[in-house]
CHARMM internal coordinates of N, CA and C (Angstrom, degrees):
IC EDIT
DIST 1 N 1 CA 1.4367
DIST 1 CA 1 C 1.5306
ANGL 1 N 1 CA 1 C 108.40
DIST 1 C 2 N 1.3095
ANGL 1 CA 1 C 2 N 116.96
DIHE 1 N 1 CA 1 C 2 N 133.77
DIST 2 N 2 CA 1.4568
ANGL 1 C 2 N 2 CA 121.63
DIHE 1 CA 1 C 2 N 2 CA 178.86
DIST 2 CA 2 C 1.5199
ANGL 2 N 2 CA 2 C 110.09
DIHE 1 C 2 N 2 CA 2 C -95.38
DIST 2 C 3 N 1.3131
ANGL 2 CA 2 C 3 N 114.05
DIHE 2 N 2 CA 2 C 3 N 140.89
DIST 3 N 3 CA 1.4580
ANGL 2 C 3 N 3 CA 119.51
DIHE 2 CA 2 C 3 N 3 CA 177.01
DIST 3 CA 3 C 1.5206
ANGL 3 N 3 CA 3 C 108.42
DIHE 2 C 3 N 3 CA 3 C -89.54
DIST 3 C 4 N 1.3147
ANGL 3 CA 3 C 4 N 116.10
DIHE 3 N 3 CA 3 C 4 N 133.36
DIST 4 N 4 CA 1.4601
ANGL 3 C 4 N 4 CA 120.15
DIHE 3 CA 3 C 4 N 4 CA 179.38
DIST 4 CA 4 C 1.5195
ANGL 4 N 4 CA 4 C 110.18
DIHE 3 C 4 N 4 CA 4 C -76.44
DIST 4 C 5 N 1.3070
ANGL 4 CA 4 C 5 N 116.57
DIHE 4 N 4 CA 4 C 5 N 134.79
DIST 5 N 5 CA 1.4583
ANGL 4 C 5 N 5 CA 121.66
DIHE 4 CA 4 C 5 N 5 CA 174.93
DIST 5 CA 5 C 1.5210
ANGL 5 N 5 CA 5 C 107.93
DIHE 4 C 5 N 5 CA 5 C -97.34
DIST 5 C 6 N 1.3200
ANGL 5 CA 5 C 6 N 115.37
DIHE 5 N 5 CA 5 C 6 N 94.91
DIST 6 N 6 CA 1.4569
ANGL 5 C 6 N 6 CA 120.19
DIHE 5 CA 5 C 6 N 6 CA -179.49
DIST 6 CA 6 C 1.5147
ANGL 6 N 6 CA 6 C 108.95
DIHE 5 C 6 N 6 CA 6 C -110.10
DIST 6 C 7 N 1.3023
ANGL 6 CA 6 C 7 N 115.20
DIHE 6 N 6 CA 6 C 7 N 151.88
DIST 7 N 7 CA 1.4515
ANGL 6 C 7 N 7 CA 120.13
DIHE 6 CA 6 C 7 N 7 CA 176.24
DIST 7 CA 7 C 1.5169
ANGL 7 N 7 CA 7 C 109.30
DIHE 6 C 7 N 7 CA 7 C -148.49
DIST 7 C 8 N 1.3162
ANGL 7 CA 7 C 8 N 114.33
DIHE 7 N 7 CA 7 C 8 N 162.03
DIST 8 N 8 CA 1.4599
ANGL 7 C 8 N 8 CA 121.14
DIHE 7 CA 7 C 8 N 8 CA 176.42
DIST 8 CA 8 C 1.5154
ANGL 8 N 8 CA 8 C 107.88
DIHE 7 C 8 N 8 CA 8 C -112.06
DIST 8 C 9 N 1.3048
ANGL 8 CA 8 C 9 N 115.52
DIHE 8 N 8 CA 8 C 9 N 152.33
DIST 9 N 9 CA 1.4532
ANGL 8 C 9 N 9 CA 118.86
DIHE 8 CA 8 C 9 N 9 CA 173.67
DIST 9 CA 9 C 1.5208
ANGL 9 N 9 CA 9 C 108.62
DIHE 8 C 9 N 9 CA 9 C -146.13
DIST 9 C 10 N 1.3126
ANGL 9 CA 9 C 10 N 114.34
DIHE 9 N 9 CA 9 C 10 N 147.02
DIST 10 N 10 CA 1.4556
ANGL 9 C 10 N 10 CA 119.06
DIHE 9 CA 9 C 10 N 10 CA 172.63
DIST 10 CA 10 C 1.5096
ANGL 10 N 10 CA 10 C 109.16
DIHE 9 C 10 N 10 CA 10 C -145.49
DIST 10 C 11 N 1.3133
ANGL 10 CA 10 C 11 N 114.88
DIHE 10 N 10 CA 10 C 11 N 158.57
DIST 11 N 11 CA 1.4523
ANGL 10 C 11 N 11 CA 122.12
DIHE 10 CA 10 C 11 N 11 CA -173.61
DIST 11 CA 11 C 1.5252
ANGL 11 N 11 CA 11 C 109.09
DIHE 10 C 11 N 11 CA 11 C -120.55
DIST 11 C 12 N 1.3267
ANGL 11 CA 11 C 12 N 114.96
DIHE 11 N 11 CA 11 C 12 N 134.39
DIST 12 N 12 CA 1.4577
ANGL 11 C 12 N 12 CA 121.37
DIHE 11 CA 11 C 12 N 12 CA 178.07
DIST 12 CA 12 C 1.5216
ANGL 12 N 12 CA 12 C 108.15
DIHE 11 C 12 N 12 CA 12 C -114.15
DIST 12 C 13 N 1.3280
ANGL 12 CA 12 C 13 N 118.60
DIHE 12 N 12 CA 12 C 13 N 110.46
DIST 13 N 13 CA 1.4624
ANGL 12 C 13 N 13 CA 119.78
DIHE 12 CA 12 C 13 N 13 CA -179.86
DIST 13 CA 13 C 1.5250
ANGL 13 N 13 CA 13 C 111.29
DIHE 12 C 13 N 13 CA 13 C -74.13
DIST 13 C 14 N 1.3173
ANGL 13 CA 13 C 14 N 115.50
DIHE 13 N 13 CA 13 C 14 N 145.20
DIST 14 N 14 CA 1.4622
ANGL 13 C 14 N 14 CA 121.55
DIHE 13 CA 13 C 14 N 14 CA 173.41
DIST 14 CA 14 C 1.5236
ANGL 14 N 14 CA 14 C 107.74
DIHE 13 C 14 N 14 CA 14 C -136.48
DIST 14 C 15 N 1.3177
ANGL 14 CA 14 C 15 N 116.49
DIHE 14 N 14 CA 14 C 15 N 174.11
DIST 15 N 15 CA 1.4641
ANGL 14 C 15 N 15 CA 119.80
DIHE 14 CA 14 C 15 N 15 CA -177.96
DIST 15 CA 15 C 1.5202
ANGL 15 N 15 CA 15 C 112.41
DIHE 14 C 15 N 15 CA 15 C -67.91
DIST 15 C 16 N 1.3317
ANGL 15 CA 15 C 16 N 117.10
DIHE 15 N 15 CA 15 C 16 N -28.27
DIST 16 N 16 CA 1.4642
ANGL 15 C 16 N 16 CA 120.55
DIHE 15 CA 15 C 16 N 16 CA -175.91
DIST 16 CA 16 C 1.5193
ANGL 16 N 16 CA 16 C 113.76
DIHE 15 C 16 N 16 CA 16 C -105.55
DIST 16 C 17 N 1.3091
ANGL 16 CA 16 C 17 N 118.25
DIHE 16 N 16 CA 16 C 17 N 3.22
DIST 17 N 17 CA 1.4570
ANGL 16 C 17 N 17 CA 119.52
DIHE 16 CA 16 C 17 N 17 CA 179.30
DIST 17 CA 17 C 1.5198
ANGL 17 N 17 CA 17 C 111.54
DIHE 16 C 17 N 17 CA 17 C 160.31
DIST 17 C 18 N 1.3254
ANGL 17 CA 17 C 18 N 114.77
DIHE 17 N 17 CA 17 C 18 N -159.87
DIST 18 N 18 CA 1.4524
ANGL 17 C 18 N 18 CA 121.63
DIHE 17 CA 17 C 18 N 18 CA -175.64
DIST 18 CA 18 C 1.5254
ANGL 18 N 18 CA 18 C 109.02
DIHE 17 C 18 N 18 CA 18 C -123.81
DIST 18 C 19 N 1.3300
ANGL 18 CA 18 C 19 N 116.72
DIHE 18 N 18 CA 18 C 19 N 131.84
DIST 19 N 19 CA 1.4596
ANGL 18 C 19 N 19 CA 121.72
DIHE 18 CA 18 C 19 N 19 CA 174.20
DIST 19 CA 19 C 1.5199
ANGL 19 N 19 CA 19 C 106.80
DIHE 18 C 19 N 19 CA 19 C -96.67
DIST 19 C 20 N 1.3238
ANGL 19 CA 19 C 20 N 116.05
DIHE 19 N 19 CA 19 C 20 N 123.87
DIST 20 N 20 CA 1.4601
ANGL 19 C 20 N 20 CA 121.52
DIHE 19 CA 19 C 20 N 20 CA -179.76
DIST 20 CA 20 C 1.5229
ANGL 20 N 20 CA 20 C 108.52
DIHE 19 C 20 N 20 CA 20 C -106.00
DIST 20 C 21 N 1.3276
ANGL 20 CA 20 C 21 N 116.95
DIHE 20 N 20 CA 20 C 21 N 132.78
DIST 21 N 21 CA 1.4611
ANGL 20 C 21 N 21 CA 121.79
DIHE 20 CA 20 C 21 N 21 CA 179.42
DIST 21 CA 21 C 1.5248
ANGL 21 N 21 CA 21 C 107.92
DIHE 20 C 21 N 21 CA 21 C -123.09
DIST 21 C 22 N 1.3396
ANGL 21 CA 21 C 22 N 116.03
DIHE 21 N 21 CA 21 C 22 N 124.28
DIST 22 N 22 CA 1.4571
ANGL 21 C 22 N 22 CA 123.13
DIHE 21 CA 21 C 22 N 22 CA 179.35
DIST 22 CA 22 C 1.5210
ANGL 22 N 22 CA 22 C 108.42
DIHE 21 C 22 N 22 CA 22 C -115.10
DIST 22 C 23 N 1.3322
ANGL 22 CA 22 C 23 N 117.07
DIHE 22 N 22 CA 22 C 23 N 132.29
DIST 23 N 23 CA 1.4578
ANGL 22 C 23 N 23 CA 122.49
DIHE 22 CA 22 C 23 N 23 CA -175.26
DIST 23 CA 23 C 1.5267
ANGL 23 N 23 CA 23 C 108.49
DIHE 22 C 23 N 23 CA 23 C -123.94
DIST 23 C 24 N 1.3370
ANGL 23 CA 23 C 24 N 116.08
DIHE 23 N 23 CA 23 C 24 N 120.90
DIST 24 N 24 CA 1.4588
ANGL 23 C 24 N 24 CA 122.94
DIHE 23 CA 23 C 24 N 24 CA 178.64
DIST 24 CA 24 C 1.5207
ANGL 24 N 24 CA 24 C 109.01
DIHE 23 C 24 N 24 CA 24 C -116.16
DIST 24 C 25 N 1.3236
ANGL 24 CA 24 C 25 N 117.28
DIHE 24 N 24 CA 24 C 25 N 144.09
DIST 25 N 25 CA 1.4587
ANGL 24 C 25 N 25 CA 120.75
DIHE 24 CA 24 C 25 N 25 CA 175.46
DIST 25 CA 25 C 1.5119
ANGL 25 N 25 CA 25 C 112.32
DIHE 24 C 25 N 25 CA 25 C 87.40
DIST 25 C 26 N 1.3305
ANGL 25 CA 25 C 26 N 115.58
DIHE 25 N 25 CA 25 C 26 N -148.71
DIST 26 N 26 CA 1.4634
ANGL 25 C 26 N 26 CA 123.74
DIHE 25 CA 25 C 26 N 26 CA -177.45
DIST 26 CA 26 C 1.5277
ANGL 26 N 26 CA 26 C 110.77
DIHE 25 C 26 N 26 CA 26 C 56.77
DIST 26 C 27 N 1.3424
ANGL 26 CA 26 C 27 N 117.23
DIHE 26 N 26 CA 26 C 27 N 36.07
DIST 27 N 27 CA 1.4609
ANGL 26 C 27 N 27 CA 120.79
DIHE 26 CA 26 C 27 N 27 CA -176.09
DIST 27 CA 27 C 1.5278
ANGL 27 N 27 CA 27 C 112.37
DIHE 26 C 27 N 27 CA 27 C -70.88
DIST 27 C 28 N 1.3205
ANGL 27 CA 27 C 28 N 116.53
DIHE 27 N 27 CA 27 C 28 N -51.33
DIST 28 N 28 CA 1.4622
ANGL 27 C 28 N 28 CA 121.13
DIHE 27 CA 27 C 28 N 28 CA -179.58
DIST 28 CA 28 C 1.5251
ANGL 28 N 28 CA 28 C 109.02
DIHE 27 C 28 N 28 CA 28 C -110.46
DIST 28 C 29 N 1.3091
ANGL 28 CA 28 C 29 N 117.94
DIHE 28 N 28 CA 28 C 29 N 155.70
DIST 29 N 29 CA 1.4689
ANGL 28 C 29 N 29 CA 119.18
DIHE 28 CA 28 C 29 N 29 CA 176.47
DIST 29 CA 29 C 1.5305
ANGL 29 N 29 CA 29 C 110.66
DIHE 28 C 29 N 29 CA 29 C -58.79
DIST 29 C 30 N 1.3058
ANGL 29 CA 29 C 30 N 116.16
DIHE 29 N 29 CA 29 C 30 N 130.10
DIST 30 N 30 CA 1.4607
ANGL 29 C 30 N 30 CA 121.23
DIHE 29 CA 29 C 30 N 30 CA -179.47
DIST 30 CA 30 C 1.5132
ANGL 30 N 30 CA 30 C 114.51
DIHE 29 C 30 N 30 CA 30 C 89.35
DIST 30 C 31 N 1.3318
ANGL 30 CA 30 C 31 N 117.57
DIHE 30 N 30 CA 30 C 31 N -3.53
DIST 31 N 31 CA 1.4638
ANGL 30 C 31 N 31 CA 119.36
DIHE 30 CA 30 C 31 N 31 CA 177.65
DIST 31 CA 31 C 1.5278
ANGL 31 N 31 CA 31 C 108.86
DIHE 30 C 31 N 31 CA 31 C -89.38
DIST 31 C 32 N 1.3189
ANGL 31 CA 31 C 32 N 115.48
DIHE 31 N 31 CA 31 C 32 N 148.15
DIST 32 N 32 CA 1.4609
ANGL 31 C 32 N 32 CA 119.51
DIHE 31 CA 31 C 32 N 32 CA -176.78
DIST 32 CA 32 C 1.5205
ANGL 32 N 32 CA 32 C 110.25
DIHE 31 C 32 N 32 CA 32 C -82.18
DIST 32 C 33 N 1.2995
ANGL 32 CA 32 C 33 N 114.28
DIHE 32 N 32 CA 32 C 33 N 163.24
DIST 33 N 33 CA 1.4513
ANGL 32 C 33 N 33 CA 121.12
DIHE 32 CA 32 C 33 N 33 CA 178.42
DIST 33 CA 33 C 1.5098
ANGL 33 N 33 CA 33 C 110.03
DIHE 32 C 33 N 33 CA 33 C -148.96
DIST 33 C 34 N 1.3072
ANGL 33 CA 33 C 34 N 115.57
DIHE 33 N 33 CA 33 C 34 N 178.63
DIST 34 N 34 CA 1.4564
ANGL 33 C 34 N 34 CA 121.54
DIHE 33 CA 33 C 34 N 34 CA -177.42
DIST 34 CA 34 C 1.5203
ANGL 34 N 34 CA 34 C 108.94
DIHE 33 C 34 N 34 CA 34 C -136.62
DIST 34 C 35 N 1.3366
ANGL 34 CA 34 C 35 N 115.54
DIHE 34 N 34 CA 34 C 35 N 140.37
DIST 35 N 35 CA 1.4602
ANGL 34 C 35 N 35 CA 121.71
DIHE 34 CA 34 C 35 N 35 CA -178.75
DIST 35 CA 35 C 1.5195
ANGL 35 N 35 CA 35 C 108.86
DIHE 34 C 35 N 35 CA 35 C -125.21
DIST 35 C 36 N 1.3292
ANGL 35 CA 35 C 36 N 116.42
DIHE 35 N 35 CA 35 C 36 N 131.28
DIST 36 N 36 CA 1.4593
ANGL 35 C 36 N 36 CA 123.18
DIHE 35 CA 35 C 36 N 36 CA 175.27
DIST 36 CA 36 C 1.5189
ANGL 36 N 36 CA 36 C 108.07
DIHE 35 C 36 N 36 CA 36 C -114.90
DIST 36 C 37 N 1.3217
ANGL 36 CA 36 C 37 N 116.94
DIHE 36 N 36 CA 36 C 37 N 132.91
DIST 37 N 37 CA 1.4622
ANGL 36 C 37 N 37 CA 122.23
DIHE 36 CA 36 C 37 N 37 CA 173.71
DIST 37 CA 37 C 1.5224
ANGL 37 N 37 CA 37 C 107.29
DIHE 36 C 37 N 37 CA 37 C -120.90
DIST 37 C 38 N 1.3266
ANGL 37 CA 37 C 38 N 116.77
DIHE 37 N 37 CA 37 C 38 N 129.22
DIST 38 N 38 CA 1.4629
ANGL 37 C 38 N 38 CA 121.54
DIHE 37 CA 37 C 38 N 38 CA -174.80
DIST 38 CA 38 C 1.5228
ANGL 38 N 38 CA 38 C 109.98
DIHE 37 C 38 N 38 CA 38 C -128.27
DIST 38 C 39 N 1.3322
ANGL 38 CA 38 C 39 N 115.05
DIHE 38 N 38 CA 38 C 39 N 132.55
DIST 39 N 39 CA 1.4609
ANGL 38 C 39 N 39 CA 122.03
DIHE 38 CA 38 C 39 N 39 CA 175.83
DIST 39 CA 39 C 1.5192
ANGL 39 N 39 CA 39 C 106.87
DIHE 38 C 39 N 39 CA 39 C -139.24
DIST 39 C 40 N 1.3145
ANGL 39 CA 39 C 40 N 117.11
DIHE 39 N 39 CA 39 C 40 N 110.99
DIST 40 N 40 CA 1.4654
ANGL 39 C 40 N 40 CA 123.68
DIHE 39 CA 39 C 40 N 40 CA -173.24
DIST 40 CA 40 C 1.5282
ANGL 40 N 40 CA 40 C 109.08
DIHE 39 C 40 N 40 CA 40 C 52.13
DIST 40 C 41 N 1.3390
ANGL 40 CA 40 C 41 N 119.32
DIHE 40 N 40 CA 40 C 41 N -118.75
DIST 41 N 41 CA 1.4663
ANGL 40 C 41 N 41 CA 120.61
DIHE 40 CA 40 C 41 N 41 CA -177.69
DIST 41 CA 41 C 1.5259
ANGL 41 N 41 CA 41 C 112.67
DIHE 40 C 41 N 41 CA 41 C -92.97
DIST 41 C 42 N 1.3238
ANGL 41 CA 41 C 42 N 118.83
DIHE 41 N 41 CA 41 C 42 N 0.86
DIST 42 N 42 CA 1.4592
ANGL 41 C 42 N 42 CA 122.54
DIHE 41 CA 41 C 42 N 42 CA -178.67
DIST 42 CA 42 C 1.5251
ANGL 42 N 42 CA 42 C 109.82
DIHE 41 C 42 N 42 CA 42 C -93.54
DIST 42 C 43 N 1.3242
ANGL 42 CA 42 C 43 N 116.17
DIHE 42 N 42 CA 42 C 43 N 127.64
DIST 43 N 43 CA 1.4556
ANGL 42 C 43 N 43 CA 121.48
DIHE 42 CA 42 C 43 N 43 CA 177.91
DIST 43 CA 43 C 1.5212
ANGL 43 N 43 CA 43 C 109.16
DIHE 42 C 43 N 43 CA 43 C -131.56
DIST 43 C 44 N 1.3115
ANGL 43 CA 43 C 44 N 116.09
DIHE 43 N 43 CA 43 C 44 N 130.02
DIST 44 N 44 CA 1.4602
ANGL 43 C 44 N 44 CA 122.64
DIHE 43 CA 43 C 44 N 44 CA 178.02
DIST 44 CA 44 C 1.5237
ANGL 44 N 44 CA 44 C 107.28
DIHE 43 C 44 N 44 CA 44 C -121.96
DIST 44 C 45 N 1.3349
ANGL 44 CA 44 C 45 N 116.93
DIHE 44 N 44 CA 44 C 45 N 135.79
DIST 45 N 45 CA 1.4580
ANGL 44 C 45 N 45 CA 119.61
DIHE 44 CA 44 C 45 N 45 CA 175.06
DIST 45 CA 45 C 1.5167
ANGL 45 N 45 CA 45 C 109.56
DIHE 44 C 45 N 45 CA 45 C -132.43
DIST 45 C 46 N 1.3189
ANGL 45 CA 45 C 46 N 115.18
DIHE 45 N 45 CA 45 C 46 N 145.55
DIST 46 N 46 CA 1.4602
ANGL 45 C 46 N 46 CA 122.26
DIHE 45 CA 45 C 46 N 46 CA 179.20
DIST 46 CA 46 C 1.5199
ANGL 46 N 46 CA 46 C 108.78
DIHE 45 C 46 N 46 CA 46 C -143.11
DIST 46 C 47 N 1.3304
ANGL 46 CA 46 C 47 N 115.37
DIHE 46 N 46 CA 46 C 47 N 151.56
DIST 47 N 47 CA 1.4592
ANGL 46 C 47 N 47 CA 122.15
DIHE 46 CA 46 C 47 N 47 CA 176.41
DIST 47 CA 47 C 1.5178
ANGL 47 N 47 CA 47 C 108.87
DIHE 46 C 47 N 47 CA 47 C -113.71
DIST 47 C 48 N 1.3248
ANGL 47 CA 47 C 48 N 116.01
DIHE 47 N 47 CA 47 C 48 N 151.38
DIST 48 N 48 CA 1.4560
ANGL 47 C 48 N 48 CA 119.60
DIHE 47 CA 47 C 48 N 48 CA 178.19
DIST 48 CA 48 C 1.5139
ANGL 48 N 48 CA 48 C 111.74
DIHE 47 C 48 N 48 CA 48 C -173.62
DIST 48 C 49 N 1.3259
ANGL 48 CA 48 C 49 N 114.97
DIHE 48 N 48 CA 48 C 49 N 176.07
DIST 49 N 49 CA 1.4591
ANGL 48 C 49 N 49 CA 121.65
DIHE 48 CA 48 C 49 N 49 CA 179.93
DIST 49 CA 49 C 1.5233
ANGL 49 N 49 CA 49 C 112.48
DIHE 48 C 49 N 49 CA 49 C -100.66
DIST 49 C 50 N 1.3129
ANGL 49 CA 49 C 50 N 117.45
DIHE 49 N 49 CA 49 C 50 N -26.49
DIST 50 N 50 CA 1.4572
ANGL 49 C 50 N 50 CA 122.09
DIHE 49 CA 49 C 50 N 50 CA -179.27
DIST 50 CA 50 C 1.5313
ANGL 50 N 50 CA 50 C 108.32
DIHE 49 C 50 N 50 CA 50 C -101.08
DIST 50 C 51 N 1.3144
ANGL 50 CA 50 C 51 N 116.71
DIHE 50 N 50 CA 50 C 51 N 116.05
DIST 51 N 51 CA 1.4656
ANGL 50 C 51 N 51 CA 121.86
DIHE 50 CA 50 C 51 N 51 CA -174.06
DIST 51 CA 51 C 1.5263
ANGL 51 N 51 CA 51 C 112.50
DIHE 50 C 51 N 51 CA 51 C -60.06
DIST 51 C 52 N 1.3250
ANGL 51 CA 51 C 52 N 116.74
DIHE 51 N 51 CA 51 C 52 N -52.35
DIST 52 N 52 CA 1.4658
ANGL 51 C 52 N 52 CA 120.79
DIHE 51 CA 51 C 52 N 52 CA -176.73
DIST 52 CA 52 C 1.5281
ANGL 52 N 52 CA 52 C 111.15
DIHE 51 C 52 N 52 CA 52 C -62.80
DIST 52 C 53 N 1.3137
ANGL 52 CA 52 C 53 N 116.79
DIHE 52 N 52 CA 52 C 53 N -44.60
DIST 53 N 53 CA 1.4627
ANGL 52 C 53 N 53 CA 121.27
DIHE 52 CA 52 C 53 N 53 CA -178.82
DIST 53 CA 53 C 1.5280
ANGL 53 N 53 CA 53 C 111.17
DIHE 52 C 53 N 53 CA 53 C -64.95
DIST 53 C 54 N 1.3212
ANGL 53 CA 53 C 54 N 117.20
DIHE 53 N 53 CA 53 C 54 N -39.18
DIST 54 N 54 CA 1.4613
ANGL 53 C 54 N 54 CA 121.21
DIHE 53 CA 53 C 54 N 54 CA -179.98
DIST 54 CA 54 C 1.5248
ANGL 54 N 54 CA 54 C 111.13
DIHE 53 C 54 N 54 CA 54 C -67.40
DIST 54 C 55 N 1.3270
ANGL 54 CA 54 C 55 N 117.85
DIHE 54 N 54 CA 54 C 55 N -39.11
DIST 55 N 55 CA 1.4683
ANGL 54 C 55 N 55 CA 121.24
DIHE 54 CA 54 C 55 N 55 CA 177.01
DIST 55 CA 55 C 1.5256
ANGL 55 N 55 CA 55 C 109.96
DIHE 54 C 55 N 55 CA 55 C -62.73
DIST 55 C 56 N 1.3241
ANGL 55 CA 55 C 56 N 116.43
DIHE 55 N 55 CA 55 C 56 N -45.79
DIST 56 N 56 CA 1.4666
ANGL 55 C 56 N 56 CA 120.37
DIHE 55 CA 55 C 56 N 56 CA -179.15
DIST 56 CA 56 C 1.5216
ANGL 56 N 56 CA 56 C 111.04
DIHE 55 C 56 N 56 CA 56 C -63.94
DIST 56 C 57 N 1.3374
ANGL 56 CA 56 C 57 N 117.55
DIHE 56 N 56 CA 56 C 57 N -42.90
DIST 57 N 57 CA 1.4642
ANGL 56 C 57 N 57 CA 120.96
DIHE 56 CA 56 C 57 N 57 CA 178.92
DIST 57 CA 57 C 1.5230
ANGL 57 N 57 CA 57 C 111.32
DIHE 56 C 57 N 57 CA 57 C -62.52
DIST 57 C 58 N 1.3222
ANGL 57 CA 57 C 58 N 116.79
DIHE 57 N 57 CA 57 C 58 N -40.17
DIST 58 N 58 CA 1.4594
ANGL 57 C 58 N 58 CA 120.59
DIHE 57 CA 57 C 58 N 58 CA -179.78
DIST 58 CA 58 C 1.5250
ANGL 58 N 58 CA 58 C 110.94
DIHE 57 C 58 N 58 CA 58 C -65.69
DIST 58 C 59 N 1.3279
ANGL 58 CA 58 C 59 N 117.32
DIHE 58 N 58 CA 58 C 59 N -44.35
DIST 59 N 59 CA 1.4610
ANGL 58 C 59 N 59 CA 120.42
DIHE 58 CA 58 C 59 N 59 CA 178.77
DIST 59 CA 59 C 1.5283
ANGL 59 N 59 CA 59 C 111.51
DIHE 58 C 59 N 59 CA 59 C -66.73
DIST 59 C 60 N 1.3305
ANGL 59 CA 59 C 60 N 117.44
DIHE 59 N 59 CA 59 C 60 N -36.12
DIST 60 N 60 CA 1.4672
ANGL 59 C 60 N 60 CA 120.21
DIHE 59 CA 59 C 60 N 60 CA 176.16
DIST 60 CA 60 C 1.5230
ANGL 60 N 60 CA 60 C 111.30
DIHE 59 C 60 N 60 CA 60 C -64.02
DIST 60 C 61 N 1.3213
ANGL 60 CA 60 C 61 N 116.56
DIHE 60 N 60 CA 60 C 61 N -42.18
DIST 61 N 61 CA 1.4646
ANGL 60 C 61 N 61 CA 120.44
DIHE 60 CA 60 C 61 N 61 CA 179.64
DIST 61 CA 61 C 1.5316
ANGL 61 N 61 CA 61 C 110.63
DIHE 60 C 61 N 61 CA 61 C -65.64
DIST 61 C 62 N 1.3299
ANGL 61 CA 61 C 62 N 117.59
DIHE 61 N 61 CA 61 C 62 N -39.89
DIST 62 N 62 CA 1.4599
ANGL 61 C 62 N 62 CA 121.14
DIHE 61 CA 61 C 62 N 62 CA 176.36
DIST 62 CA 62 C 1.5266
ANGL 62 N 62 CA 62 C 110.06
DIHE 61 C 62 N 62 CA 62 C -63.39
DIST 62 C 63 N 1.3189
ANGL 62 CA 62 C 63 N 117.19
DIHE 62 N 62 CA 62 C 63 N -42.07
DIST 63 N 63 CA 1.4593
ANGL 62 C 63 N 63 CA 121.70
DIHE 62 CA 62 C 63 N 63 CA 178.49
DIST 63 CA 63 C 1.5310
ANGL 63 N 63 CA 63 C 110.92
DIHE 62 C 63 N 63 CA 63 C -61.25
DIST 63 C 64 N 1.3284
ANGL 63 CA 63 C 64 N 117.48
DIHE 63 N 63 CA 63 C 64 N -43.95
DIST 64 N 64 CA 1.4660
ANGL 63 C 64 N 64 CA 121.02
DIHE 63 CA 63 C 64 N 64 CA 178.13
DIST 64 CA 64 C 1.5220
ANGL 64 N 64 CA 64 C 111.26
DIHE 63 C 64 N 64 CA 64 C -60.60
DIST 64 C 65 N 1.3162
ANGL 64 CA 64 C 65 N 116.46
DIHE 64 N 64 CA 64 C 65 N -42.11
DIST 65 N 65 CA 1.4616
ANGL 64 C 65 N 65 CA 119.72
DIHE 64 CA 64 C 65 N 65 CA -179.89
DIST 65 CA 65 C 1.5214
ANGL 65 N 65 CA 65 C 111.06
DIHE 64 C 65 N 65 CA 65 C -65.44
DIST 65 C 66 N 1.3286
ANGL 65 CA 65 C 66 N 117.28
DIHE 65 N 65 CA 65 C 66 N -41.44
DIST 66 N 66 CA 1.4627
ANGL 65 C 66 N 66 CA 120.42
DIHE 65 CA 65 C 66 N 66 CA 179.39
DIST 66 CA 66 C 1.5241
ANGL 66 N 66 CA 66 C 111.30
DIHE 65 C 66 N 66 CA 66 C -66.30
DIST 66 C 67 N 1.3245
ANGL 66 CA 66 C 67 N 117.06
DIHE 66 N 66 CA 66 C 67 N -36.76
DIST 67 N 67 CA 1.4655
ANGL 66 C 67 N 67 CA 120.03
DIHE 66 CA 66 C 67 N 67 CA 176.86
DIST 67 CA 67 C 1.5219
ANGL 67 N 67 CA 67 C 110.26
DIHE 66 C 67 N 67 CA 67 C -65.49
DIST 67 C 68 N 1.3332
ANGL 67 CA 67 C 68 N 117.29
DIHE 67 N 67 CA 67 C 68 N -41.97
DIST 68 N 68 CA 1.4658
ANGL 67 C 68 N 68 CA 121.05
DIHE 67 CA 67 C 68 N 68 CA 179.08
DIST 68 CA 68 C 1.5231
ANGL 68 N 68 CA 68 C 112.10
DIHE 67 C 68 N 68 CA 68 C -65.32
DIST 68 C 69 N 1.3216
ANGL 68 CA 68 C 69 N 116.96
DIHE 68 N 68 CA 68 C 69 N -29.85
DIST 69 N 69 CA 1.4629
ANGL 68 C 69 N 69 CA 121.54
DIHE 68 CA 68 C 69 N 69 CA 179.40
DIST 69 CA 69 C 1.5280
ANGL 69 N 69 CA 69 C 111.61
DIHE 68 C 69 N 69 CA 69 C -88.20
DIST 69 C 70 N 1.3288
ANGL 69 CA 69 C 70 N 116.90
DIHE 69 N 69 CA 69 C 70 N -2.75
DIST 70 N 70 CA 1.4719
ANGL 69 C 70 N 70 CA 123.02
DIHE 69 CA 69 C 70 N 70 CA -179.54
DIST 70 CA 70 C 1.5211
ANGL 70 N 70 CA 70 C 112.89
DIHE 69 C 70 N 70 CA 70 C 60.18
DIST 70 C 71 N 1.3273
ANGL 70 CA 70 C 71 N 116.53
DIHE 70 N 70 CA 70 C 71 N 46.41
DIST 71 N 71 CA 1.4669
ANGL 70 C 71 N 71 CA 119.98
DIHE 70 CA 70 C 71 N 71 CA 176.99
DIST 71 CA 71 C 1.4964
ANGL 71 N 71 CA 71 C 108.67
DIHE 70 C 71 N 71 CA 71 C -99.26
END
COOR INIT
IC SEED 1 N 1 CA 1 C
IC BUILD
């Protein structure tokens, strides 16, 4: 039996571009997953067990990096 590789993605528009968020895993309750957030050449990825919390942490980390780069 083959396991399906499914993922979710959503796009957040901003004035200077598009933030892309890719979500892998989180299939069953308690299973881990991975979230990628991409803005131009900056990519942040994080792993976790809680889908919502991992998405928020990834976007916060991307925001911190963009602030440090003065974008």
